[in-house]
C-alpha angles and dihedrals in degrees: 000000000000127000116246119254123269089253091055091049093049093049094047095045096045092059094055100114102013121115085231131185099327135285095270094058092049098044112022111195111206116205110267094021100078092104111066115241102186127082122170099340122111116278105230120226094250090060096051120113143146138066132258094248086078088063089060094052095042095052094037091054095041091059097049095085131114093258088066089052090050090050092052090049090060089076096070101020099048105016098036099231126154122240097267095041089049091054093046093051094045094047092049092053096043098044094048102040092037089070091055090048093051092051087066091054091060089063093068101072091039096055106017095220135103118270097252092052088052090053087069085075089068104031106023126246096290097030091058089065090080089063095037092057090050090051092049087054088052093051092049092049095048092043092053093043092050091048090057098048092040090053090048089055091049091049090056092057097032105036092178090063110088121222091252090053091051090051091054094046091050092048094050095049091045090051092052093050092048092047093055086048142185102005096048093046091056093046094050090045091054092053096042093049094063100032101042095030088062091049094051094043088054090049092051092050090048092051094048096045105037139037101006113148122257113277093017094149091049093059119103124010142210136289127163092229091050092047093050092045091052091045088051090052091053092046093047091050088061097041091050087067092054097085092061112023091098089052085073097045100044094092092056119102113248089226091063099031108055121181090255098050094041091050097049097043091050091044094050094046096047098042098042092041090052100043095051097061092035090059087052089050092052090049096051091040088062098034097047108020117191094020124115107255095240091051091044092054090048089056097042102041102040126203135345096012092050091052092049091047094049093047089050089051092053093048095043090051089057090053093046092049092048087057090049091049093046090053093044091055092050090051092047091051089049091051094049092043089058088076100021095055114203095017113140117169121224125225093286093050091048090050092051092050091048092050091051095048091045093050091052090051091051089055091049091049092051092048096051102032094100094053097029102143097052092044091050094049091050090047091054090050094055092043097056092054092053099044105044098068091045095051091050093051094045096049096044091049094048100042106026107025107033101013091221094306110131134153094238094188089062090062086073100038114120090234095038092251113230090349095057131208095285126016096205098190094052094044091047092052090049094051093043089050089058091046091053089057095057099080090050097049118116112182136134090257096047140004118195123220094250091050090049091051089051092055097261098311111155107220096152095118091049092050090051092050096046092049100041099052099058093033093057093046089050092048091051092046092052096045105032106028096155091055092052092049088056101045109024 
């Protein structure tokens, strides 16, 4: 597969954040093709369309929800940081890990398949299940968490609607968006990015310039453990998008979506869309400690800005959850197809899978709504330990070992083709990477001996990263020496 010309790259990259020529020109929607029919199969070249600027708007909008605000509020409310130290820690995590996340997005136009199908190139068709199951867990956790905070936002603007009712409403709308699929998600994201981004930017300026309590900047403090924990939260927020960013770039033609333009548009959308609401979260976490973020914003902003912000939260959460549900269905299809080779569900089958996954998330949201914050913090802790070793292996394999050259047809072969059913060296490195994190974990549920010796610092993710990178390169060198001589 050839790289696009410099002119193509410049054109694609320059349009990253521009409103552009209109939604219809970017994503034409022929009659009868509104509902997506593909799942995990390869998108052929004659069905490719779109420009990378839509990646900016989709990911910018998808991160503007209340769960992002809640995550930013963890810095002062859980980790005890001041306003400026919170911002420094969050920016460090987002800016660094966001680059790794965006590198995954560039794989979509190159290969035309979802991210978890592409992971078969590293782990084999059956071996990839270890990662796929972890990612399905991630989708369920984020879906349930978003249902709770989205319902809290709805309750603030519609007091007669109980929390359980808001959870159900959010789940149903998210299901409908996910069922229609790829085109609609990009279109909604483009509208939400400009409309709701403006609302939240106005709210942030209002919060920072009016009505903050006396001594606001003196609240909180600094601790190394708190700084590293907050930095980890920011980094994990970016890495948690890695398993599905290429799901939303795989329909784009490689000629118009170069690695460079795809990377930077995804990076800008995800990082800017995350930092804006997280700064709001830090602000309200210090200004109104102990108050649910939706209720705190209602108190601090005042009408009508508070009403507009909370409505935007509710609607954005439905978009974000539709993306989570869409990815969960693709992962579920990938998992089932591992044993039912050649099976590809139609629209009805995809709808049934989406309904099942969504119903399970509704049950999880209802179960953990009363103790949401503690459940969410523990969920984030588990997630970071599972995702870091995978992202390292995937990126090293794609960019350093194979340079983007894969036999895509072998991803679907019953025997895994040249990638096999189980790639034992890669799977071993992944599991060992998780094992290396255990001594450095420092969470409420478990503190490892190394973390205890360091005064409670959680460096588990860093241990996993530092071990996995050289270990995977060594494993590849020992088991596929001719490949390394060609590409390294």
